[in-house]
N, C-alpha and C positions, 0 to 999 in steps of 0.2 A: 462632754466631749463631742465635737462636731462629727457628723457622719459624712464620709466621702462616697460619692456615687460616680461610677464611670459614665461618660456621656459621649456619644458619637455626634459630631457636627457635620451635617450634610453639605456637600458642595454642588451647586447647580450652575452658577455663572450664567444665568439666563439673560442678563442685561447685555452680554457680549454676543448674543445670537441674533442672526437675521430672522425675519418672520418665518421664512421657509424652514430654517434650522430648528426653531423652537417648536414648530408644528411637528417635525419629524421626531424631535426629542420627546415631546409629550406622547406621541403615538408609541414610541419604543417603551416608555415607562408603563403605559397601559398594558402593553403586551407582557412585560416582565411581571407586573403585579397580578395580572390574570393568570399567568402560568404558575405563580406561587400563591394562589388563592388560599391554600391551607395555612399559610403563614400570615398573609396580609389581608385576608378577606374581610376581617372585622374592623379595619381602620376607617376613620372618617376624617377627611374625604378619602375615598378609595378610587379604584380603577374606573368604575362607572361614572363617578362624579367628574374626574379629570376628562374622561372621554366626552361627556356632555358639553363641557366648556370648549374642548378641542373642536367639536363639530361646529359650534357657533363661530369659533375663531376662523376656521377654514372657510366657512360661508362668507364671513365678513371680508376675509382676505381676498376672496374671489371677486368681490365688488370693487376692489381698489385698483383694477387694471387700467388700461389706457383710457377708458371712458369713466373711470371713477371720479367722484367729486371730493372736495375737501371734507364734506360731511361723512362720506364713506370712509375716508382715512381716519377721521376722528373716532368713528364707531369701532373701526378695526383696532386702533390703538388702545381704546378703553377695554375691549374684550381681551386683547393681548395681556393687559395688566391683570385682568381677572385670571387668565391662564397661568401667568407667573405666580400669582398669589396661591392658587389652588395646588400648583406643583410644589411650592414651598411648604404649604400645610401638609401635603401628602408625605413629603420627605421627612418632615418632623414627626409625623405619626409613625412612619416606618422606623425611625430612630427610637421611638418609645417602645415599639414592639421588640426591637433588637436588644434593648437593655444592655448596651455595651458590647454585644457580640458582633464583631465586624463581619464575619461570614454570613450571619443571618441578614444583616442590613444590606449587604451587597446583592442579595437575591432580588431586592426591589429594583435594581437597575440604576439607582442613584449613586453618585460618587461621594467620597468622604473628604472633607476639608482637612481633617487632621486625625491623628490617632486619638482614641478615647482619652479624655482628660478627667482629672478628679477635681471637683469644685465643692465647696461647702456653702457658698452663698453667691449672690449676684448683686451688683450695684443697681440702683434704680435709674432708668433712663431719664434724661433731663431735656430741657428746651422743647417740650412738646408744644406744637402749634398745628392748626388746621387751616388748609388752603382749599379754595374752590376747585373741584374737579372739572374735567373736560365735558362731562355730561350732567344734565339736570339730576339733582338728588344725590350727587357724589361729592365727597371731600377727600383730600389727601392729608393724612396725618404724618407729620414729620417730627423727628426727635433725634437726639444724640444717642447713639448706641453705646453699649457697655461691653467690656472685655468678658470673654468666655460665654457670652449668650448664644444659645442655639437657636433662639427665635424671640419673637416679641408678641404680646397681646395688646390690642387696643380695644377698649369697650366704650360705647357711646349710648346716650339716651337723652330724654327730654326732661327728666326729673332728677335734679341734683341730689335729692334726698334718698334715692333708691338706686345707687350705682350697681348693686348686685343683680339687678334685673335688666341692666343695659345689654344691648347686643354686642357680642364679642367678634372681633376680627383678628386673625393671626397671620404671621408671616415668619419664615426662617431667614429671610434676606435682610430684614431691617427696614429702615426708613427709605422711601415713604410707604405707607400702607393705605390702600384704597378703601374708603368707607362708602358703602352703597345703600340704596333704598331709603334715603333720607327725604323728608318732606320739605319742599322749598319754602322759604320765608319763615322758618322756625328757628328758635334758639335751642341749641343742643349743648351737651356737656360730654367731655371725654377724658380718659386717663389711659396710661399705658404702663406695662411692666415687662421686664426681661424674663424669659423662661428657659429652662433646661429640661432634660428628660427626667422621668421618674419623680416628678413632684418638686424639683428645685425651681423656685420662682422668687423674683425680687419683690420688694415692696411696690405698691402702686405709686405712680407719680401723683403730683398735685392735680386736682381736677381743673380742666381748662374749659372756659365757655366760648362757644363760637356760633355764628349765624349761618344757616344754609341759604344761599341766594337762589 
């Protein structure tokens, strides 16, 4: 018999926010998480991790004023993507802590996309592909999302024989996922899967080969 597990799906809607709004949103989440450290103090990434990226984002944003260059804007956009990713990861971690308890989850300051649902399995994401990112050493992983997924994991590495040792990147938003700290002019491999809270995960997708330019 399949075991059913309640799952809270966070709602962030970060793509709809202006740069100023997402900075304020991140600062508010840091405040909420810090105020509820007894509940969320052990999550990764946590309030301190979000705040570190937020500081970098605000600094980059300040460089994109009247005298800002296209390069400044590109850097700001890349750091904004990092901020979106870490906020999504943080919300997903809070969902894991809440374990289906809506009241506990809302202490984090994140919103809820829907009421807790019960799922027994998740489909495997399809159409995984990797595209060059806006900065050196970065790629964007794109794939077709699946129903009832609370998030996704993409892992990448240089040895196709040891995927369990690859670096993991997570998001609760879906495609695309930014992959960072890659070495230019190397051949890499990646795969992805859908995730839910409390251990529900889909099968891994087929491994995809790509070259970092």
